[in-house]
TORFITOR-17271 format. One record per atom (N, C-alpha, C, O, CB): atom name; x, y, z; residue number from 1. Coordinates in pm, whole numbers. Glycine has a CB too. Example, Ala and Ser with C-alpha at 12.3 -4.5 7.8 and 13.67 -1.06 7.14 Angstrom:
<nodes>
+------+--------+--------+--------+-----+
: atom :     px :     py :     pz : seq :
+------+--------+--------+--------+-----+
:    N :   1319 :   -569 :    780 :   1 :
:   CA :   1230 :   -450 :    780 :   1 :
:    C :   1320 :   -330 :    780 :   1 :
:    O :   1424 :   -332 :    846 :   1 :
:   CB :   1131 :   -447 :    905 :   1 :
:    N :   1285 :   -225 :    708 :   2 :
:   CA :   1367 :   -106 :    714 :   2 :
:    C :   1290 :      3 :    787 :   2 :
:    O :   1341 :    114 :    804 :   2 :
:   CB :   1408 :    -60 :    572 :   2 :
+------+--------+--------+--------+-----+
</nodes>
This chain:
<nodes>
+------+--------+--------+--------+-----+
: atom :     px :     py :     pz : seq :
+------+--------+--------+--------+-----+
:    N :   4249 :    833 :   9861 :   1 :
:   CA :   4226 :    702 :   9915 :   1 :
:    C :   4112 :    634 :   9838 :   1 :
:    O :   4031 :    698 :   9772 :   1 :
:   CB :   4195 :    710 :  10064 :   1 :
:    N :   4110 :    508 :   9849 :   2 :
:   CA :   4011 :    425 :   9783 :   2 :
:    C :   3883 :    419 :   9868 :   2 :
:    O :   3889 :    412 :   9990 :   2 :
:   CB :   4066 :    283 :   9759 :   2 :
:    N :   3769 :    423 :   9801 :   3 :
:   CA :   3639 :    417 :   9868 :   3 :
:    C :   3628 :    291 :   9953 :   3 :
:    O :   3587 :    298 :  10069 :   3 :
:   CB :   3526 :    422 :   9766 :   3 :
:    N :   3663 :    178 :   9896 :   4 :
:   CA :   3647 :     51 :   9966 :   4 :
:    C :   3737 :     42 :  10089 :   4 :
:    O :   3695 :    -10 :  10192 :   4 :
:   CB :   3676 :    -65 :   9871 :   4 :
:    N :   3860 :     91 :  10078 :   5 :
:   CA :   3949 :     83 :  10194 :   5 :
:    C :   3904 :    177 :  10306 :   5 :
:    O :   3916 :    142 :  10423 :   5 :
:   CB :   4093 :    117 :  10153 :   5 :
:    N :   3852 :    295 :  10271 :   6 :
:   CA :   3799 :    384 :  10374 :   6 :
:    C :   3677 :    324 :  10443 :   6 :
:    O :   3665 :    331 :  10565 :   6 :
:   CB :   3763 :    520 :  10313 :   6 :
:    N :   3588 :    266 :  10364 :   7 :
:   CA :   3468 :    207 :  10422 :   7 :
:    C :   3504 :     87 :  10510 :   7 :
:    O :   3448 :     69 :  10618 :   7 :
:   CB :   3370 :    165 :  10311 :   7 :
:    N :   3597 :      5 :  10463 :   8 :
:   CA :   3640 :   -111 :  10541 :   8 :
:    C :   3703 :    -66 :  10674 :   8 :
:    O :   3674 :   -124 :  10778 :   8 :
:   CB :   3739 :   -196 :  10461 :   8 :
:    N :   3788 :     36 :  10669 :   9 :
:   CA :   3852 :     85 :  10792 :   9 :
:    C :   3748 :    139 :  10890 :   9 :
:    O :   3759 :    117 :  11010 :   9 :
:   CB :   3955 :    194 :  10758 :   9 :
:    N :   3648 :    210 :  10839 :  10 :
:   CA :   3544 :    264 :  10926 :  10 :
:    C :   3462 :    153 :  10990 :  10 :
:    O :   3432 :    158 :  11109 :  10 :
:   CB :   3452 :    358 :  10847 :  10 :
:    N :   3425 :     52 :  10911 :  11 :
:   CA :   3344 :    -58 :  10964 :  11 :
:    C :   3423 :   -138 :  11067 :  11 :
:    O :   3368 :   -179 :  11170 :  11 :
:   CB :   3297 :   -151 :  10850 :  11 :
:    N :   3550 :   -160 :  11042 :  12 :
:   CA :   3634 :   -232 :  11140 :  12 :
:    C :   3647 :   -149 :  11267 :  12 :
:    O :   3638 :   -203 :  11378 :  12 :
:   CB :   3774 :   -263 :  11080 :  12 :
:    N :   3669 :    -19 :  11253 :  13 :
:   CA :   3677 :     68 :  11370 :  13 :
:    C :   3544 :     68 :  11446 :  13 :
:    O :   3543 :     67 :  11569 :  13 :
:   CB :   3715 :    212 :  11329 :  13 :
:    N :   3434 :     70 :  11374 :  14 :
:   CA :   3303 :     66 :  11440 :  14 :
:    C :   3284 :    -66 :  11514 :  14 :
:    O :   3230 :    -68 :  11624 :  14 :
:   CB :   3190 :     87 :  11338 :  14 :
:    N :   3327 :   -174 :  11456 :  15 :
:   CA :   3309 :   -305 :  11518 :  15 :
:    C :   3391 :   -319 :  11646 :  15 :
:    O :   3342 :   -366 :  11748 :  15 :
:   CB :   3345 :   -415 :  11419 :  15 :
:    N :   3517 :   -276 :  11638 :  16 :
:   CA :   3605 :   -296 :  11753 :  16 :
:    C :   3603 :   -183 :  11855 :  16 :
:    O :   3628 :   -207 :  11973 :  16 :
:   CB :   3745 :   -314 :  11705 :  16 :
:    N :   3572 :    -62 :  11814 :  17 :
:   CA :   3588 :     50 :  11905 :  17 :
:    C :   3458 :    121 :  11940 :  17 :
:    O :   3460 :    211 :  12025 :  17 :
:   CB :   3682 :    148 :  11847 :  17 :
:    N :   3347 :     86 :  11879 :  18 :
:   CA :   3223 :    160 :  11905 :  18 :
:    C :   3184 :    156 :  12052 :  18 :
:    O :   3131 :    254 :  12105 :  18 :
:   CB :   3110 :    104 :  11821 :  18 :
:    N :   3209 :     46 :  12118 :  19 :
:   CA :   3171 :     33 :  12259 :  19 :
:    C :   3255 :    123 :  12348 :  19 :
:    O :   3211 :    163 :  12456 :  19 :
:   CB :   3184 :   -112 :  12304 :  19 :
:    N :   3376 :    154 :  12305 :  20 :
:   CA :   3465 :    235 :  12388 :  20 :
:    C :   3464 :    384 :  12352 :  20 :
:    O :   3525 :    466 :  12421 :  20 :
:   CB :   3606 :    183 :  12377 :  20 :
:    N :   3394 :    419 :  12245 :  21 :
:   CA :   3389 :    559 :  12203 :  21 :
:    C :   3277 :    632 :  12275 :  21 :
:    O :   3169 :    577 :  12297 :  21 :
:   CB :   3370 :    569 :  12051 :  21 :
:    N :   3304 :    755 :  12311 :  22 :
:   CA :   3197 :    839 :  12364 :  22 :
:    C :   3110 :    888 :  12250 :  22 :
:    O :   3142 :    868 :  12132 :  22 :
:   CB :   3255 :    958 :  12444 :  22 :
:    N :   3001 :    953 :  12285 :  23 :
:   CA :   2909 :   1002 :  12182 :  23 :
:    C :   2978 :   1104 :  12091 :  23 :
:    O :   2965 :   1096 :  11969 :  23 :
:   CB :   2785 :   1065 :  12247 :  23 :
:    N :   3050 :   1199 :  12151 :  24 :
:   CA :   3118 :   1301 :  12071 :  24 :
:    C :   3226 :   1239 :  11982 :  24 :
:    O :   3243 :   1281 :  11868 :  24 :
:   CB :   3181 :   1408 :  12163 :  24 :
:    N :   3297 :   1140 :  12034 :  25 :
:   CA :   3401 :   1074 :  11955 :  25 :
:    C :   3341 :    999 :  11837 :  25 :
:    O :   3396 :   1001 :  11727 :  25 :
:   CB :   3482 :    979 :  12043 :  25 :
:    N :   3229 :    932 :  11858 :  26 :
:   CA :   3163 :    860 :  11749 :  26 :
:    C :   3113 :    957 :  11643 :  26 :
:    O :   3126 :    930 :  11523 :  26 :
:   CB :   3045 :    776 :  11803 :  26 :
:    N :   3055 :   1069 :  11685 :  27 :
:   CA :   3011 :   1170 :  11589 :  27 :
:    C :   3129 :   1227 :  11512 :  27 :
:    O :   3120 :   1245 :  11390 :  27 :
:   CB :   2936 :   1283 :  11662 :  27 :
:    N :   3238 :   1256 :  11581 :  28 :
:   CA :   3356 :   1313 :  11514 :  28 :
:    C :   3415 :   1213 :  11416 :  28 :
:    O :   3453 :   1251 :  11305 :  28 :
:   CB :   3462 :   1355 :  11617 :  28 :
:    N :   3424 :   1087 :  11455 :  29 :
:   CA :   3475 :    984 :  11366 :  29 :
:    C :   3385 :    970 :  11243 :  29 :
:    O :   3435 :    956 :  11131 :  29 :
:   CB :   3486 :    849 :  11439 :  29 :
:    N :   3256 :    974 :  11263 :  30 :
:   CA :   3163 :    964 :  11151 :  30 :
:    C :   3171 :   1086 :  11060 :  30 :
:    O :   3160 :   1074 :  10938 :  30 :
:   CB :   3020 :    947 :  11202 :  30 :
:    N :   3191 :   1203 :  11118 :  31 :
:   CA :   3207 :   1325 :  11038 :  31 :
:    C :   3335 :   1318 :  10954 :  31 :
:    O :   3332 :   1348 :  10835 :  31 :
:   CB :   3210 :   1449 :  11130 :  31 :
:    N :   3445 :   1278 :  11015 :  32 :
:   CA :   3571 :   1264 :  10939 :  32 :
:    C :   3557 :   1161 :  10829 :  32 :
:    O :   3604 :   1182 :  10717 :  32 :
:   CB :   3687 :   1225 :  11033 :  32 :
:    N :   3492 :   1052 :  10859 :  33 :
:   CA :   3469 :    947 :  10760 :  33 :
:    C :   3389 :   1001 :  10642 :  33 :
:    O :   3422 :    975 :  10527 :  33 :
:   CB :   3395 :    827 :  10824 :  33 :
:    N :   3285 :   1077 :  10671 :  34 :
:   CA :   3202 :   1133 :  10565 :  34 :
:    C :   3281 :   1229 :  10478 :  34 :
:    O :   3269 :   1226 :  10356 :  34 :
:   CB :   3082 :   1204 :  10624 :  34 :
:    N :   3361 :   1315 :  10540 :  35 :
:   CA :   3441 :   1412 :  10465 :  35 :
:    C :   3543 :   1341 :  10377 :  35 :
:    O :   3556 :   1371 :  10258 :  35 :
:   CB :   3512 :   1510 :  10560 :  35 :
:    N :   3616 :   1247 :  10436 :  36 :
:   CA :   3718 :   1177 :  10358 :  36 :
:    C :   3659 :   1082 :  10254 :  36 :
:    O :   3722 :   1054 :  10153 :  36 :
:   CB :   3810 :   1101 :  10451 :  36 :
:    N :   3539 :   1033 :  10278 :  37 :
:   CA :   3474 :    946 :  10181 :  37 :
:    C :   3423 :   1025 :  10062 :  37 :
:    O :   3411 :    972 :   9952 :  37 :
:   CB :   3359 :    871 :  10247 :  37 :
:    N :   3393 :   1152 :  10084 :  38 :
:   CA :   3343 :   1236 :   9974 :  38 :
:    C :   3452 :   1258 :   9868 :  38 :
:    O :   3420 :   1275 :   9750 :  38 :
:   CB :   3294 :   1372 :  10028 :  38 :
:    N :   3578 :   1256 :   9907 :  39 :
:   CA :   3687 :   1281 :   9813 :  39 :
:    C :   3693 :   1177 :   9701 :  39 :
:    O :   3693 :   1216 :   9584 :  39 :
:   CB :   3819 :   1285 :   9886 :  39 :
:    N :   3699 :   1046 :   9729 :  40 :
:   CA :   3701 :    950 :   9618 :  40 :
:    C :   3570 :    945 :   9539 :  40 :
:    O :   3571 :    916 :   9420 :  40 :
:   CB :   3732 :    813 :   9670 :  40 :
:    N :   3459 :    974 :   9606 :  41 :
:   CA :   3331 :    973 :   9534 :  41 :
:    C :   3327 :   1086 :   9432 :  41 :
:    O :   3293 :   1064 :   9316 :  41 :
:   CB :   3212 :    987 :   9634 :  41 :
:    N :   3363 :   1206 :   9476 :  42 :
:   CA :   3364 :   1321 :   9384 :  42 :
:    C :   3467 :   1298 :   9273 :  42 :
:    O :   3442 :   1332 :   9157 :  42 :
:   CB :   3397 :   1451 :   9461 :  42 :
:    N :   3580 :   1242 :   9308 :  43 :
:   CA :   3683 :   1214 :   9209 :  43 :
:    C :   3635 :   1113 :   9104 :  43 :
:    O :   3658 :   1132 :   8985 :  43 :
:   CB :   3809 :   1162 :   9277 :  43 :
:    N :   3569 :   1008 :   9148 :  44 :
:   CA :   3520 :    906 :   9054 :  44 :
:    C :   3413 :    963 :   8963 :  44 :
:    O :   3414 :    938 :   8842 :  44 :
:   CB :   3465 :    786 :   9130 :  44 :
:    N :   3320 :   1038 :   9019 :  45 :
:   CA :   3213 :   1095 :   8937 :  45 :
:    C :   3266 :   1201 :   8842 :  45 :
:    O :   3220 :   1212 :   8728 :  45 :
:   CB :   3105 :   1155 :   9026 :  45 :
:    N :   3363 :   1281 :   8887 :  46 :
:   CA :   3423 :   1382 :   8801 :  46 :
:    C :   3502 :   1315 :   8688 :  46 :
:    O :   3495 :   1358 :   8573 :  46 :
:   CB :   3515 :   1474 :   8883 :  46 :
:    N :   3577 :   1213 :   8721 :  47 :
:   CA :   3652 :   1139 :   8619 :  47 :
:    C :   3559 :   1076 :   8516 :  47 :
:    O :   3590 :   1075 :   8397 :  47 :
:   CB :   3738 :   1032 :   8684 :  47 :
:    N :   3446 :   1024 :   8563 :  48 :
:   CA :   3350 :    964 :   8471 :  48 :
:    C :   3295 :   1070 :   8375 :  48 :
:    O :   3281 :   1044 :   8256 :  48 :
:   CB :   3235 :    898 :   8548 :  48 :
:    N :   3265 :   1187 :   8427 :  49 :
:   CA :   3216 :   1295 :   8342 :  49 :
:    C :   3318 :   1339 :   8240 :  49 :
:    O :   3284 :   1368 :   8125 :  49 :
:   CB :   3176 :   1414 :   8426 :  49 :
:    N :   3444 :   1344 :   8279 :  50 :
:   CA :   3551 :   1382 :   8186 :  50 :
:    C :   3571 :   1277 :   8078 :  50 :
:    O :   3596 :   1311 :   7962 :  50 :
:   CB :   3682 :   1403 :   8262 :  50 :
:    N :   3560 :   1152 :   8113 :  51 :
:   CA :   3572 :   1045 :   8013 :  51 :
:    C :   3461 :   1057 :   7910 :  51 :
:    O :   3486 :   1043 :   7790 :  51 :
:   CB :   3568 :    906 :   8081 :  51 :
:    N :   3339 :   1082 :   7956 :  52 :
:   CA :   3227 :   1096 :   7863 :  52 :
:    C :   3245 :   1218 :   7773 :  52 :
:    O :   3213 :   1213 :   7654 :  52 :
:   CB :   3096 :   1106 :   7939 :  52 :
:    N :   3295 :   1330 :   7829 :  53 :
:   CA :   3319 :   1450 :   7748 :  53 :
:    C :   3427 :   1423 :   7644 :  53 :
:    O :   3415 :   1467 :   7530 :  53 :
:   CB :   3359 :   1569 :   7838 :  53 :
:    N :   3533 :   1352 :   7683 :  54 :
:   CA :   3639 :   1318 :   7589 :  54 :
:    C :   3588 :   1227 :   7479 :  54 :
:    O :   3624 :   1242 :   7362 :  54 :
:   CB :   3756 :   1251 :   7663 :  54 :
:    N :   3504 :   1133 :   7515 :  55 :
:   CA :   3446 :   1042 :   7416 :  55 :
:    C :   3360 :   1119 :   7316 :  55 :
:    O :   3365 :   1093 :   7196 :  55 :
:   CB :   3362 :    932 :   7486 :  55 :
:    N :   3281 :   1214 :   7366 :  56 :
:   CA :   3197 :   1293 :   7278 :  56 :
:    C :   3281 :   1382 :   7187 :  56 :
:    O :   3251 :   1395 :   7068 :  56 :
:   CB :   3100 :   1379 :   7360 :  56 :
:    N :   3387 :   1444 :   7242 :  57 :
:   CA :   3475 :   1527 :   7160 :  57 :
:    C :   3541 :   1444 :   7050 :  57 :
:    O :   3549 :   1489 :   6935 :  57 :
:   CB :   3583 :   1593 :   7247 :  57 :
:    N :   3587 :   1325 :   7084 :  58 :
:   CA :   3651 :   1237 :   6987 :  58 :
:    C :   3552 :   1199 :   6876 :  58 :
:    O :   3588 :   1194 :   6759 :  58 :
:   CB :   3706 :   1111 :   7056 :  58 :
:    N :   3429 :   1172 :   6916 :  59 :
:   CA :   3326 :   1134 :   6818 :  59 :
:    C :   3296 :   1250 :   6724 :  59 :
:    O :   3274 :   1229 :   6604 :  59 :
:   CB :   3199 :   1089 :   6889 :  59 :
:    N :   3294 :   1373 :   6776 :  60 :
:   CA :   3265 :   1489 :   6692 :  60 :
:    C :   3382 :   1522 :   6598 :  60 :
:    O :   3360 :   1561 :   6484 :  60 :
:   CB :   3234 :   1610 :   6779 :  60 :
:    N :   3504 :   1507 :   6647 :  61 :
:   CA :   3623 :   1542 :   6567 :  61 :
:    C :   3657 :   1435 :   6464 :  61 :
:    O :   3697 :   1467 :   6352 :  61 :
:   CB :   3742 :   1564 :   6659 :  61 :
:    N :   3642 :   1310 :   6500 :  62 :
:   CA :   3681 :   1198 :   6413 :  62 :
:    C :   3568 :   1095 :   6408 :  62 :
:    O :   3579 :    989 :   6469 :  62 :
:   CB :   3814 :   1131 :   6462 :  62 :
:    N :   3461 :   1125 :   6337 :  63 :
:   CA :   3345 :   1035 :   6340 :  63 :
:    C :   3373 :    895 :   6284 :  63 :
:    O :   3320 :    797 :   6337 :  63 :
:   CB :   3233 :   1096 :   6264 :  63 :
:    N :   3454 :    885 :   6179 :  64 :
:   CA :   3481 :    754 :   6120 :  64 :
:    C :   3566 :    669 :   6214 :  64 :
:    O :   3535 :    552 :   6237 :  64 :
:   CB :   3551 :    768 :   5983 :  64 :
:    N :   3672 :    728 :   6267 :  65 :
:   CA :   3757 :    655 :   6361 :  65 :
:    C :   3680 :    618 :   6488 :  65 :
:    O :   3695 :    509 :   6542 :  65 :
:   CB :   3881 :    738 :   6398 :  65 :
:    N :   3597 :    710 :   6533 :  66 :
:   CA :   3520 :    685 :   6655 :  66 :
:    C :   3422 :    571 :   6634 :  66 :
:    O :   3402 :    487 :   6722 :  66 :
:   CB :   3446 :    811 :   6700 :  66 :
:    N :   3360 :    568 :   6517 :  67 :
:   CA :   3265 :    461 :   6490 :  67 :
:    C :   3334 :    325 :   6490 :  67 :
:    O :   3282 :    227 :   6543 :  67 :
:   CB :   3195 :    485 :   6355 :  67 :
:    N :   3453 :    320 :   6431 :  68 :
:   CA :   3527 :    193 :   6428 :  68 :
:    C :   3577 :    156 :   6568 :  68 :
:    O :   3574 :     39 :   6606 :  68 :
:   CB :   3645 :    203 :   6331 :  68 :
:    N :   3623 :    255 :   6643 :  69 :
:   CA :   3678 :    228 :   6775 :  69 :
:    C :   3569 :    189 :   6874 :  69 :
:    O :   3582 :     89 :   6945 :  69 :
:   CB :   3754 :    349 :   6827 :  69 :
:    N :   3462 :    267 :   6880 :  70 :
:   CA :   3357 :    242 :   6978 :  70 :
:    C :   3270 :    123 :   6942 :  70 :
:    O :   3198 :     71 :   7027 :  70 :
:   CB :   3272 :    364 :   6995 :  70 :
:    N :   3276 :     79 :   6818 :  71 :
:   CA :   3203 :    -40 :   6779 :  71 :
:    C :   3264 :   -164 :   6847 :  71 :
:    O :   3192 :   -257 :   6882 :  71 :
:   CB :   3204 :    -57 :   6625 :  71 :
:    N :   3396 :   -163 :   6864 :  72 :
:   CA :   3463 :   -277 :   6927 :  72 :
:    C :   3459 :   -271 :   7078 :  72 :
:    O :   3461 :   -375 :   7144 :  72 :
:   CB :   3606 :   -283 :   6880 :  72 :
:    N :   3454 :   -151 :   7134 :  73 :
:   CA :   3458 :   -140 :   7280 :  73 :
:    C :   3317 :   -143 :   7337 :  73 :
:    O :   3220 :   -102 :   7273 :  73 :
:   CB :   3530 :    -10 :   7323 :  73 :
:    N :   3308 :   -190 :   7456 :  74 :
:   CA :   3177 :   -192 :   7520 :  74 :
:    C :   3160 :    -63 :   7599 :  74 :
:    O :   3250 :    -21 :   7672 :  74 :
:   CB :   3161 :   -317 :   7614 :  74 :
:    N :   3048 :     -3 :   7583 :  75 :
:   CA :   3024 :    121 :   7655 :  75 :
:    C :   2931 :     92 :   7772 :  75 :
:    O :   2842 :      7 :   7762 :  75 :
:   CB :   2963 :    231 :   7562 :  75 :
:    N :   2951 :    161 :   7882 :  76 :
:   CA :   2864 :    139 :   7997 :  76 :
:    C :   2722 :    188 :   7968 :  76 :
:    O :   2702 :    270 :   7878 :  76 :
:   CB :   2920 :    211 :   8122 :  76 :
:    N :   2626 :    139 :   8042 :  77 :
:   CA :   2488 :    178 :   8016 :  77 :
:    C :   2465 :    326 :   8043 :  77 :
:    O :   2540 :    387 :   8120 :  77 :
:   CB :   2393 :     95 :   8101 :  77 :
:    N :   2364 :    385 :   7981 :  78 :
:   CA :   2334 :    525 :   8009 :  78 :
:    C :   2296 :    542 :   8156 :  78 :
:    O :   2229 :    457 :   8214 :  78 :
:   CB :   2221 :    576 :   7918 :  78 :
:    N :   2338 :    650 :   8213 :  79 :
:   CA :   2309 :    674 :   8354 :  79 :
:    C :   2401 :    601 :   8448 :  79 :
:    O :   2371 :    587 :   8566 :  79 :
:   CB :   2169 :    637 :   8384 :  79 :
:    N :   2514 :    553 :   8397 :  80 :
:   CA :   2607 :    475 :   8479 :  80 :
:    C :   2656 :    556 :   8598 :  80 :
:    O :   2673 :    501 :   8707 :  80 :
:   CB :   2726 :    428 :   8396 :  80 :
:    N :   2679 :    686 :   8580 :  81 :
:   CA :   2728 :    770 :   8689 :  81 :
:    C :   2626 :    776 :   8802 :  81 :
:    O :   2664 :    782 :   8919 :  81 :
:   CB :   2758 :    912 :   8638 :  81 :
:    N :   2498 :    775 :   8768 :  82 :
:   CA :   2395 :    777 :   8873 :  82 :
:    C :   2393 :    645 :   8951 :  82 :
:    O :   2374 :    644 :   9072 :  82 :
:   CB :   2257 :    803 :   8811 :  82 :
:    N :   2413 :    535 :   8880 :  83 :
:   CA :   2420 :    406 :   8949 :  83 :
:    C :   2544 :    399 :   9039 :  83 :
:    O :   2539 :    345 :   9150 :  83 :
:   CB :   2424 :    290 :   8847 :  83 :
:    N :   2653 :    455 :   8991 :  84 :
:   CA :   2774 :    459 :   9071 :  84 :
:    C :   2755 :    544 :   9195 :  84 :
:    O :   2796 :    506 :   9304 :  84 :
:   CB :   2892 :    512 :   8988 :  84 :
:    N :   2692 :    660 :   9179 :  85 :
:   CA :   2664 :    746 :   9294 :  85 :
:    C :   2570 :    677 :   9393 :  85 :
:    O :   2587 :    689 :   9514 :  85 :
:   CB :   2602 :    880 :   9247 :  85 :
:    N :   2472 :    605 :   9341 :  86 :
:   CA :   2380 :    531 :   9428 :  86 :
:    C :   2453 :    421 :   9505 :  86 :
:    O :   2424 :    397 :   9622 :  86 :
:   CB :   2265 :    471 :   9346 :  86 :
:    N :   2546 :    355 :   9440 :  87 :
:   CA :   2626 :    253 :   9507 :  87 :
:    C :   2710 :    314 :   9619 :  87 :
:    O :   2714 :    260 :   9730 :  87 :
:   CB :   2718 :    182 :   9406 :  87 :
:    N :   2775 :    425 :   9592 :  88 :
:   CA :   2854 :    493 :   9694 :  88 :
:    C :   2766 :    538 :   9810 :  88 :
:    O :   2802 :    521 :   9927 :  88 :
:   CB :   2927 :    614 :   9634 :  88 :
:    N :   2652 :    596 :   9778 :  89 :
:   CA :   2562 :    646 :   9882 :  89 :
:    C :   2509 :    531 :   9968 :  89 :
:    O :   2501 :    545 :  10090 :  89 :
:   CB :   2446 :    723 :   9819 :  89 :
:    N :   2473 :    420 :   9907 :  90 :
:   CA :   2422 :    308 :   9986 :  90 :
:    C :   2532 :    249 :  10074 :  90 :
:    O :   2504 :    208 :  10187 :  90 :
:   CB :   2366 :    200 :   9893 :  90 :
:    N :   2655 :    244 :  10025 :  91 :
:   CA :   2765 :    197 :  10109 :  91 :
:    C :   2788 :    288 :  10229 :  91 :
:    O :   2813 :    240 :  10339 :  91 :
:   CB :   2892 :    188 :  10028 :  91 :
:    N :   2779 :    418 :  10206 :  92 :
:   CA :   2797 :    515 :  10315 :  92 :
:    C :   2685 :    499 :  10418 :  92 :
:    O :   2711 :    497 :  10539 :  92 :
:   CB :   2800 :    660 :  10260 :  92 :
:    N :   2562 :    489 :  10371 :  93 :
:   CA :   2448 :    476 :  10464 :  93 :
:    C :   2459 :    348 :  10546 :  93 :
:    O :   2437 :    350 :  10667 :  93 :
:   CB :   2315 :    478 :  10386 :  93 :
:    N :   2493 :    238 :  10480 :  94 :
:   CA :   2504 :    110 :  10553 :  94 :
:    C :   2615 :    114 :  10657 :  94 :
:    O :   2599 :     60 :  10766 :  94 :
:   CB :   2529 :     -5 :  10455 :  94 :
:    N :   2727 :    178 :  10624 :  95 :
:   CA :   2837 :    182 :  10721 :  95 :
:    C :   2803 :    273 :  10839 :  95 :
:    O :   2839 :    242 :  10953 :  95 :
:   CB :   2965 :    230 :  10654 :  95 :
:    N :   2734 :    384 :  10814 :  96 :
:   CA :   2692 :    471 :  10925 :  96 :
:    C :   2590 :    397 :  11012 :  96 :
:    O :   2595 :    405 :  11135 :  96 :
:   CB :   2631 :    604 :  10871 :  96 :
:    N :   2496 :    326 :  10949 :  97 :
:   CA :   2398 :    249 :  11026 :  97 :
:    C :   2464 :    137 :  11106 :  97 :
:    O :   2417 :    103 :  11215 :  97 :
:   CB :   2292 :    190 :  10933 :  97 :
:    N :   2572 :     81 :  11054 :  98 :
:   CA :   2645 :    -21 :  11130 :  98 :
:    C :   2706 :     40 :  11255 :  98 :
:    O :   2702 :    -21 :  11362 :  98 :
:   CB :   2754 :    -85 :  11042 :  98 :
:    N :   2762 :    159 :  11242 :  99 :
:   CA :   2819 :    227 :  11360 :  99 :
:    C :   2709 :    254 :  11462 :  99 :
:    O :   2729 :    234 :  11582 :  99 :
:   CB :   2890 :    360 :  11319 :  99 :
:    N :   2595 :    299 :  11416 : 100 :
:   CA :   2484 :    327 :  11507 : 100 :
:    C :   2438 :    198 :  11576 : 100 :
:    O :   2412 :    198 :  11696 : 100 :
:   CB :   2366 :    393 :  11430 : 100 :
:    N :   2428 :     90 :  11499 : 101 :
:   CA :   2384 :    -37 :  11560 : 101 :
:    C :   2485 :    -88 :  11663 : 101 :
:    O :   2445 :   -145 :  11765 : 101 :
:   CB :   2362 :   -143 :  11452 : 101 :
:    N :   2613 :    -68 :  11637 : 102 :
:   CA :   2715 :   -110 :  11734 : 102 :
:    C :   2706 :    -25 :  11861 : 102 :
:    O :   2726 :    -75 :  11971 : 102 :
:   CB :   2856 :   -100 :  11672 : 102 :
:    N :   2676 :    104 :  11844 : 103 :
:   CA :   2662 :    192 :  11960 : 103 :
:    C :   2536 :    155 :  12040 : 103 :
:    O :   2537 :    161 :  12163 : 103 :
:   CB :   2656 :    339 :  11915 : 103 :
:    N :   2430 :    119 :  11970 : 104 :
:   CA :   2306 :     79 :  12038 : 104 :
:    C :   2328 :    -51 :  12115 : 104 :
:    O :   2279 :    -66 :  12227 : 104 :
:   CB :   2191 :     63 :  11935 : 104 :
:    N :   2402 :   -144 :  12056 : 105 :
:   CA :   2435 :   -269 :  12126 : 105 :
:    C :   2509 :   -239 :  12256 : 105 :
:    O :   2487 :   -304 :  12358 : 105 :
:   CB :   2520 :   -362 :  12037 : 105 :
:    N :   2596 :   -138 :  12250 : 106 :
:   CA :   2675 :   -103 :  12367 : 106 :
:    C :   2584 :    -50 :  12478 : 106 :
:    O :   2602 :    -85 :  12594 : 106 :
:   CB :   2782 :      0 :  12332 : 106 :
:    N :   2487 :     34 :  12443 : 107 :
:   CA :   2403 :     94 :  12546 : 107 :
:    C :   2299 :     -3 :  12598 : 107 :
:    O :   2261 :      5 :  12715 : 107 :
:   CB :   2335 :    217 :  12492 : 107 :
:    N :   2251 :    -96 :  12514 : 108 :
:   CA :   2150 :   -190 :  12559 : 108 :
:    C :   2211 :   -316 :  12620 : 108 :
:    O :   2143 :   -390 :  12692 : 108 :
:   CB :   2061 :   -228 :  12445 : 108 :
:    N :   2338 :   -341 :  12592 : 109 :
:   CA :   2404 :   -456 :  12651 : 109 :
:    C :   2385 :   -585 :  12575 : 109 :
:    O :   2412 :   -692 :  12631 : 109 :
:   CB :   2356 :   -474 :  12789 : 109 :
:    N :   2340 :   -581 :  12450 : 110 :
:   CA :   2322 :   -703 :  12370 : 110 :
:    C :   2452 :   -761 :  12324 : 110 :
:    O :   2453 :   -864 :  12256 : 110 :
:   CB :   2235 :   -675 :  12251 : 110 :
+------+--------+--------+--------+-----+
</nodes>
């Protein structure tokens, strides 16, 4: 599944159903969300690592072709995988905090 679609589904569920969920149900939903969200994150980071390894192998095997090819293509900045991981982590934290805030609204009556 796609990271954005999972996060969107969780936020919509939190918005509409947080008031009707019990504490255990909210924890279970958040746990399932975390587990299923880890799959696209790990997949994206693993794919990024494989692309970089393939690029390095190509550069070592065919330096002249690689120089001509990579000169025309734009390469992402160094540490891009860390920025991507930070983006995923911040999205996860914000969505969990949204669920908590919706649950707090339910208990306080705001």
